[in-house]
N, C-alpha and C positions, 0 to 999 in steps of 0.2 A: 504494500500500500504506500502511496506517495502522500507526503504531507506538505502543506504550506505552513511553515513554522514562523509564528510571530512571537515576539517577546512581550510579556505582560508586566514582568517585574525583573529587575536586574540589579544585584549588588555583589559585593566581593564574595559572599559566602553562599548565597542561594539565589536561584533564578526560577521564574515561572514562565512556562511557554504555552501558547495556544497552538495545538496541533490541528490545523484545518484539513479535513479529509473528504470534503465534498461541499456542495452548495448548502450553506447554513449549518454544516456539521462541524462541531468543535469538540476537542478533548483537551482538558487542561492538565498539565503535569509540572512537577517540581524537579529540579536537577541542580547538581553542582557544576555541570558542564556548560561551556559556551554553546551558543546555538548551533554552530557548525560541528560540534562534537557529541551532540545527544545521540543516544542509541537509535532513536526513531529515524534519524537522517542518514544512517549508515547503509552502505551496500552490504550484501551478505558477507563478502570477503572482509570488509572492515569490521563488521560485527563479530565474526569468528576470531578476529585477531585483536579485539579491544582488550585493554587492561582494565581491571576494576578500579573503583575510586579509592578503595582502602583494603587493608588486609587484617583479618582476624586470626589470632594465634592460639592453637591448642598446645599448651606447654605441659609436658608430662615428665615426671621423675620416675626412673626405674632403677632399682638397686641391683647392681651386677652380682651381688652375693645372695640374692633372693630368687632362686630358680622358679618358685611358685608364683612370683609376682604379687605376693600379699602386701608388699610395701609400695606398690605402684601408687602414684598420686598425681592428680590433675590440679594444676595451680589456677585458682580464680581469685580475683580481688574485688573489693567493694569500691566501685568508682562512682563518683557523683555524676548523675545523668540529668542535665538541666531541664529537658522537656518533661521529665517525670518528677523533678524537684526533690530527689532523694538518692542515697547511695544504693546502687543495684549490683548484684553479683554479676561479674563480667570477666571475660578473658582479655588479655592484652590485645590491643588493636590500634590502628592508626592509618591516616591517609598516605597514599603513595606520593612522595615529593615530586614536583615537576622535573627536577634534575635527575631523578631515578628512572623516569619513564622510558628513556631511550636505552636503558641497560637491559641486556637479555635476561637477567635474573632480578628484575625489578620487584617482583612479589616477595621473593625470599630476602632480598636486601632490606626491604621495608620491614619484613617480619623480624629480622634480627635486630634492627635498630629499635623497633617499638618494644620488643621484649626487654632490651637494655634500659630504655627510657622509663618504662612503666614498672619494672621490677628490680632493676639493678643487676640482673643476671646476664652473664656472657657465655656464649657457647664455647666449649672446649673440645675441638675435634680430636685432640690427642687422647682424650679420655673416652672417646667413642660417641660424643654427642652428635645427633643427627638433626637436620632441618630439611623438610621436604614439603612439596605442594600436595594438598589434599584435594582442593577444587580450585580451578583457575578463576572462576567468577560465579557468584550467586547474586541474583537481584534481591534487594531487601523487600521491596513492595512494588512490583511492576504495575499495580493498579493505579498508582499515583506518582511514582517517581522511577527514574532509571538508576538510582543509586545502587552500588554493588560492592561486594566484598569478595576477595579471594580468601581461601582458607589455607593456612600453613600449619604444619605440626613440627614442634621442636621436642625431641626426645633427649632428655639430659640423663646421661649414664652415671648417676650418682644418687645416693640416698637423699630423700627429701629433707631429712633432719639436718643435712649439711647446708641447706639453702639459707642464704641471708638476703632477705627481700628489703629493698630500699626504694624510696620514691624521690630521691634527690634530683634525678634527671627529668622528672615530669615537666612538661612544657605547657604554656598557654593556659587554657581553662581546666586542665586536668587536676582533679583532686581525688585522693584515695583515703580509705579508712580501714586498712587492714586487709589481710589475705587469708585464704583457706587452702589447705592441702587436702583435696577431696579423694577419699578412697572409693573403690568400686561400689561398696554397699551404700556409701553416702551419695554417690552419683545417682544410683537407682532411686533413692529416696527423694532426691531433689527433682528428678524427672516425674516421679509419681505424684508428688505434692504440687509441682508447678510453682513453688514458692521457696524463698530462702529461709534461713533459720529465724528471721525476724517477721516472716509472714508476707514479705514483699515479692511481687512478681519479678521475672527477669526477662532478658531479651531472647529473641529467637536464636541469636548466635551463641548465647550461653547454652541453650538447649542443644545446639548443634555440636559444640565441643564436648558436652557431656556424653552424647551419643557416640561421638568419635572415640572418646576414651573407653567407653564400655564395649564398643565393637571389636576392639583389639586390632583394627586395621593398621594401627601404628607399629605393630610388631612385625608386619610383613616386609 
């Protein structure tokens, strides 16, 4: 379908577009992207090659001395989410910087940077740490926006009890209020309840990394 794209609202952080698709037919959408870069304007080839706006990170600790994996833990943090007005249980995540978009490993480069900024953790390849792509791009809510996240997984080959989490590198509007090292049984409970320990809901990306952790796909 071809669209006549008109700009309704435009500022540095968010834009609203009118997607005209016929005589008197309009669909309105929000986007972070400039008019020439919205998903609706792309050819199939451009769409298949597009980068996401941001990356969400599934950070897992696995103890090399624990063959049964009983000490495996998923790292989540309580991050303040302004539209919800409270701290919500969240994985590390962040936007892909413009200067990284031309890099062949833009998604993984962003993931490694965001993990360090939001947790203070650094990957150590000599210890066997791994970082890999789970999904190249997922749309957050394609009924109203073309915003998207790629999913990366970092597997840290060390006991979670050795982790020292710090928020000193957090930037901009980022605020945190502690972290959780989630076991498999706790992950199942979080999914079943659909709420954190304080009774608050969480984002679809939090649910996604919980499922990723429980699936065991990160062991393959």
